[in-house]
C-alpha positions, 0 to 999 in steps of 0.5 A, spaced: 236 464 640 239 468 634 246 469 633 246 476 634 242 476 641 246 470 643 252 475 642 249 480 646 248 476 652 255 473 652 258 481 652 253 482 658 255 476 662 262 478 660 261 485 663 258 482 669 264 478 670 269 483 669 265 488 674 265 482 679 272 481 679 274 488 680 270 489 686 273 482 689 280 485 687 278 492 690 276 488 697 282 484 697 286 490 696 283 494 702 283 488 707 291 487 705 292 494 707 288 494 713 292 488 715 299 491 714 297 497 717 295 493 723 302 490 723 305 497 724 306 498 716 307 506 714 300 509 712 301 516 709 294 517 712 296 515 719 299 520 724 306 519 726 307 514 731 309 515 738 316 513 740 317 506 742 325 505 744 326 503 751 318 504 752 318 501 759 324 505 762 321 512 759 315 510 763 319 509 769 323 516 768 317 520 767 313 517 773 319 518 778 320 525 775 314 527 779 317 525 785 321 531 785 316 537 786 312 532 790 318 532 795 320 540 794 326 538 791 325 542 785 323 549 782 320 551 776 324 547 770 330 546 774 333 539 776 332 532 772 333 525 772 335 519 768 336 512 767 340 507 764 338 501 760 344 496 761 342 492 755 343 497 750 348 502 753 343 508 752 339 512 757 332 516 758 333 523 760 328 529 761 327 534 755 330 541 757 326 546 759 319 543 760 315 544 766 315 537 771 307 537 769 308 537 762 313 531 762 310 524 759 313 517 757 313 520 750 317 526 750 323 523 754 329 523 750 333 517 749 341 518 748 347 514 747 352 514 753 356 519 749 350 524 750 348 523 742 340 523 741 338 517 739 330 518 739 326 524 741 323 530 738 326 535 744 332 537 746 335 533 752 337 536 759 343 541 759 346 536 764 346 530 759 353 530 758 354 530 765 349 524 766 353 520 760 360 521 763 357 518 770 354 512 767 361 511 763 365 511 769 361 508 774 358 502 771 354 500 777 350 506 777 343 505 773 340 512 775 342 519 776 338 525 780 340 532 780 336 537 784 337 544 787 333 543 793 334 549 798 337 546 804 342 541 801 344 547 796 345 552 802 351 547 804 353 547 797 353 555 796 358 554 803 362 549 800 361 545 806 360 537 806 354 535 811 357 532 817 354 525 819 351 527 826 344 523 825 343 516 825 339 517 819 345 519 815 349 513 818 344 509 815 343 512 808 350 515 806 355 511 811 358 518 813 358 525 811 355 527 804 361 530 801 362 537 797 365 537 790 369 542 787 366 548 782 364 545 775 361 549 769 354 546 766 353 543 759 359 539 759 363 533 762 366 537 768 361 536 773 360 529 771 368 528 772 367 531 779 362 527 781 366 521 779 372 523 782 369 524 789 364 519 789 369 513 787 370 509 793 365 513 797 359 510 801 355 516 800 350 515 794 349 523 793 354 529 793 353 536 793 357 541 788 360 547 790 355 553 788 350 548 785 346 543 788 345 535 789 347 529 784 344 523 787 346 516 784 342 509 785 341 502 781 334 504 779 330 511 778 327 509 785 333 509 789 336 515 786 330 519 788 330 516 795 338 518 795 336 525 793 330 526 798 334 523 804 340 528 802 335 534 803 332 531 809 338 531 813 341 537 810 335 541 813 335 537 820 343 538 820 342 545 819 337 546 824 341 543 829 347 547 828 343 553 829 342 550 837 350 550 837 352 544 840 352 539 834 354 532 837 358 527 832 357 520 831 363 515 832 366 512 826 365 505 829 358 507 830 357 510 823 360 503 820 355 499 825 349 503 823 350 503 815 352 495 815 345 494 819 341 498 814 344 495 808 344 488 810 339 487 815 334 493 815 327 492 811 324 486 807 
């Protein structure tokens, strides 16, 4: 082959090699970006990630919120539920002003136990400071429900405890459902009143003067149950009082009923 022809051939083959190398490099870079994205690395072309903190607790709180309208405990956007994560000392709570059908695990708000937002794009419930105060001062509590359910709130409007005149009340509440004093919304005042009244009390629920119900539990399910039962017995006792001859239950029998329900009943 003449030298000039050989030189042209070398230049052509060199260009082919360079082109092939560039293609391989581009392919490798694309694979690397794909692997990084699959591992959760940021990508400017991807939409923002959904919240991931306390994922399971978000699911639980969103699910049990739906039981409140189902049991006629709330109207429109009123009422809320929170649950505490014992490991992180954080809680998940309903965002403020959303309809219950709009709630999802993704739009729940995570706060610390000083009511500071840790994760979430929405404002937390106006009762967040109340929930946080209760968690700080009642370490056994894992969830809190607040409602304005009609019969229980009617008792609250009269500043009257709900007397224990039903075996169902003795079972679940171990006595009357107490009525706390009046407290303004938005700060820790309500939480202070809940803690003051329920500390040392067997009832998992309280009604607050002129306001409504706060029900406590170890889990979201147990707190919702206490709120449901509170409204149920508030209604029955109210109806019984219209007949005018409500009969009390002796304290010794209340104690026996509550002990049986707490330690023997169920699986």
